N, C-alpha and C positions, 0 to 999 in steps of 0.2 A: 148364615153370614157370620164371618169372623168378628167377635166383639172387638171394639176399639175404644180404649179408655184414654182420656185426656187428663193430665195432671196440671194444676195451676200451682199457686204458691203454697208451700208447706213449711214445716219446721226447719230451722237452719241445722239440719242433720241429714244423714244418709237415708233416712226412713223412706221417703217417697221414691227415691231412685231404686232402692232395693225391692220395694213392693212392685214397682214397674218391671224390673228385670225378672222377678218371680212370675209375673203374669205373661211375659214374653215366653218363658219356658213352658207355659201352659197353652201356648198357641195364640195368645192375644196380640193384637196390634196395640202399641203404646206410643203416646206422644206427650212430651212435656213442653209446654209453652212458657218460655222464660220471658218475663216482663222487665227485668232489671238485672244489674250485675250480681246482686245477692242471689237471685234465682240461679243464674249461670254458675255461680261459685259452687253450689251444692248439686248441680246436675247438668253436665254438658257432655253429651255423647251422641251417637247416631240417632237416638230417639228424641232429641231435643231440637226445638225450633225457637226462633226469637221473634217477639212482636215488638216492633220499634215505632209503631204509630202512636197517635195521640189517644188520650183517654176518651175523648168525645167520639172517636172513630172505632173504639173498641167493640161496642155492641154489634155493629155491622160486620166487623171482622170475624168475631167469634161465631156469629150466626152462619156466615158463609163457610167458615172452617168446619163447623159441626155438620152442615149439610153436604159439603163437598166430600169430606173424608168419612162420611157415614159413621159418625161417632155414636157409640151406644152408652158410654159411661163417662162421668166427670167426677174427679176427686180433688178436694181442696181443703185448706186449713181455714175453717170458719167461713160461714156463708155471708158475713156482713162486710167484709173488706171491699174497698173500691176494686173494681174489675170483677170480683167474685159475685157481687150482687147481680150485675148485669149478665154474667155468664150463667148463673143459676136460673135466672128468669128465662133466658133463651132456652136453656136445656130443658126446663120443665115444660115449656111451650111445645118443644119438639119431641117430647116423650123420652128424653135421655135420663137415665138413672143418675142421681146426684148422691155422692157420698161425702159427708163432712166429718172431719176429724179435729181433735184438739186434745189437750191434757184431759185426763179422766175425771169424771164426776167423783169417782172413788179414788182414793189416794192410799199409798204413794205409787203403786206399780200397776196402774191401769191407764189406758187411753180410751177416748170416746170415739165411736164409729157409728154414725147415725145416717139415716136416709133423709135427705133434703135440708135438714137444719138441726140446730141444737138449742138447748135452753128453752126460750119462749117459742121456738119453732119446732120443738121436738114432737115426735109422734108417740112418745111414751105415754101410756094411758094415765088419766087423772082419776078414773073410777076405781075406788078401793076393791070392788068385786073383780074387776078385770085383773088387777094386780095380784090378788089372791090366786086367781085361776092360773096366771102365768107362773107364779112361784111353785104351784103344785106340780107343774110339768118340768120345771127347770132342774139343771144339774145341781146337786148338793155341793156347795163351795167350801174350799179351805180359805179362810179369810186371813191367814197369816201372810205377811209380806214375803214375796218370793224374790223380788228384784229391787235394786236401788238404781237411781239415775245419777248422773254426774253433773253437779251444779257448775263446775268449772267448764266442762265441755259446753254446757248450755250457754253460759255467759260468753265464752269465746265465740261460739257460733252466732249468737245474737249480735255481738259487736262487729264481727267480720261481715255479717250480712248488711247491717245498717251503715257501717262506715264505707263499704264498697259502693253503696248506693249514692253516697255524697258525690261520687265522680261519675254518676250515670251518664251525664252529657258527654264525657270524654271517653267512656268505655262502650259506646255504641248504642246507648238507650237515651237519647237526648230529650225525649218527650215523656219519660216516665213520671208518673204522679205517685207519690208515696201512698201505699194502700191501706195503712192503718191510721189511727188517730193520735198516735203518740206525739209529744212535742218534738221539735227539731233535734236531730241526733246529738250534736255537740253539747248544747245546753242541758239536754236531758241526761246525757251520760255523766257530765260533770256534777249536776245536781244530785243524781242518784248515788254516785260515789261519795259525795260529801255527806249525804244523809245517812248512808250505811255506816260510814266512819263515825259520824256523830252518835249514832245509836249504839255502836260497839263500845265507844268510850263511856257511854252512859249505862252500860249493861247492869252494873251493880245497883245503880239507883233505880233502874226500871224493875229489876227483880225485887227490890225492897218495896216499891210501890205495889206490885202485884201481891206480895205477901200481906201487905197492910190491908188491901182490898179484900182478898179471899179469906184472910184470917180474922177480919173484923166482924163486928156485930151488926153492921148495917146491911140490909139486903140491897142487892144491886142488879141492874139489867146491863147487858152487854150489847154494844152496837159497833160492829167492825166496819171500818171505812173501806170502800172499794176504790180502785183506780179511776180517776176522773175520765180517762180516755178509753176505758174498757168498753167493748161492745155490749157487755151485759148491762151497762148503764145507758149507753147511747141508743141501743136498739131494743132492749128488752126491759125497760123500766119507764115509769111515767115521769122521770126526773131528767131534765136536760143536763144536769151536772150534780155532783155529790152535795154541793151547797144546798140545793133544793131538798134533797133527802134529809140532810142534817136539820134543816129548818122544820121540816114536817115532824121529825122525831122529837126535837126539842120542845116545840109548842105542845105537842100531845103529852109528852112527859110532864111538862109543867102543869098542865090542866088536869090530868087524869091518873098519874102514877101515885102510889102511896107516898105521903109527904116525908116519910122517914127513909125513903129509898134513894139510891144513887144511880146515875147513868154513867157507865164506863164506856168511853169512846176509844177504840183501839185503831191505831194507824196500820195501814197495809204494809207488810214488810218490804215491799218494793216501791213504795211511794216516794217520788223524788222531792216532795214538798213544793210542787209547782201546781197549784198554790199551796201555801203553808197552812194546812188544816189545824195545826196546833194553835196558831195565833187566832185563826177564825173562831175555833171552838171556845177558847178562853174569852174572847171579846163578846161573842154572842151569849155566852153563859152569864156574863156580868149584866148585859143589857136586859136579859130575861129574868134577872133575879135568881139565877141558878148557880152562881159561882161556887156555892158550898155543896151543891148536889151533883155536879158533873166533874168527872175525872178524865183526863186525857192521858193515854199511854202510847209511847213511841215503840213499844214492843211488848214482850211478855209471852209466857208459855200459854198458848191458846187453850189447850185442854184444861189446864188448871183454872183459867178464867171461866170457861164454859161450865165446868162441873159444879162450881159454887154459885152460878148465876141463877136468879129467880126466873129469868127468861132471856132469850136472845132475839134482837130485832136486826134484820138485814134487808138489803134490797134483793139480791139474788145470788150472793156469794156462795161458792162451794163449801164455805165454812158450815153451811146448813147441814151438810152430811155428817160432820163431826157433832153438831148439836143433836141430831137425831140419834147417832150412835151412843152419845152420852145421856140420852133420855131427858133432855131439857125442853121446856116449852119454846116454840119457835113462831115468830111472826115474819112473813115474807111480804115485802112492799112492791116487788117487781114481778115479772113473769119468770117462772122457773119450773123445772121438771119435778121438783120436790114439794111444790105448793099444792098439797093434796089434803082433802078433808080427812081428819084422823091423824095426820102427821103435823100439819101446821095450823095455827089459829086462823079461823075463817070469818070472824065477826068484827074485823077492823082493828086498827092500831089502838084507838082510844080505849077499847074494852080489853085489849090484851094485857095491859099493866095489872089488872086485877082478876082477869078471867082466863088467862093463858093456862093451858093444861099440857101435861107431858104427852108425847106421842103414844098412840096405841101400840103396845108391844108386838102383837102379831102382825099388824100392818107394817110396822117398821121393819121387822125381819123379812117379810115377804117383799117389801119394796126393794130392799137391797139385793135380794136374790134375783128378782125379776129384772132389775136394772142391769146387774152384771151379766145376766144371761142373754140380754137382748142388745144393748147399746154400748157395752164396754168390752174391751179386749185386754187381756192380761199382757203386760209388758211396758216398756218405756221407750222414749224416742232417741236417747243419746248413748247409753252405755250397755255393753254386753254383760250377761247373756240376754237381758230383757229386751234389747233392740231386736235381736233375731227372733225371739218369741213373738214379739208384736208383728214383725214383718210376715212371718209364716201364717199367723192367724188372720191377719188382715187380707193377705193374698187369698187364703182359702175362702173367706167370706165374700170377697169380691168375685172370685171365680165361680162360686156356687150361687151367686145372687142372693145371699142370705144376710146382708147387712140389715141390722135392726130386727132380725127374726130370732126366734127362740132357739136356744141350745137345749135339747131335751135331756132328760135324766140318762145317766150312763146305763142303768139297768134297762131302760126302755129301748136304747139303741141296741143293746145286746139281744133283747127279745125280738126286735125287728129283724136283726140279722139272722137269728135262728129260724124265724118264720120264713 
């Protein structure tokens, strides 16, 4: 039977449409279901259809569509969005292969391509022995950056997508419910622009603060804040919001960290300050008697901060990959693909402040090799030539049903061909 893949919401870029067209050339049936004007903006051709019903009617619609059209595959951006959660549940019940994509765990020129889900829902192994075994079979990688993405195209795509959805009711999608958890578009955009401008104007002062911290004699720990509406927090952490994570870290730091140490809280570069974490951190630090021991940074060079830190605490941010690459102790508070014995501290936050250890060097090397060989694709979403590279590799993995499977060593491939 001819495979039939359905695409739901993706990046605001040509990536999904080009992957779909590549599969058409390989003989696949392809359908894109547009849920809103933003979806239509980035893919409208003979392979696209529109869903104009309500969110409550969506599960019945997608089940009937999957069954009627004999769908074999489903591809989408993140499995936790509204509409996506219901579609994934139905697909898994019907035995349909689910492929999830997003920005890469590895940066800057990789994308993630996983079966069923990412992060806390990833199938990537947590057993160090399994990771060692995967790395032994994997292709030897060149870790040098090959591609760069275009931040301007990314911003324009995001703004175009979200502002077009403000007129969903007038553009043929009157019942559309926004699928992510970000604040409303207009206040979010204004707040983000204002915060970015303020950070740029403060750049010299921020740089000075970083130099004082990293060049000073006081040991410090780093805690990078994540976006409050990120699905990493909402779906894959024990914290309803970042305020709860901050509280957990502050209380533990006050009680268990060495008294001479500092805690450096770094703002996410895209945080719109809704809420204003800087004010919250300073107020809570005073209340806990930590005003002299907690520093808040609105920016700063992340590698520089990580390199000199005694340890890094985070919920499940991809910053952890840089922490491992720079060989610093890591404490993970949420569910994440990199929370593995030997890489991250496993004995609880309270003991991390004094007992955190650097990651095992061999396991760290094998982890990155195995991760890249199974659930990462080289390329980017927005700019050539990385966009074409990602499209070709993604199309190949979908066509051969090898998403999440191992890419073997080049010499092994040659030996198999010779045999």
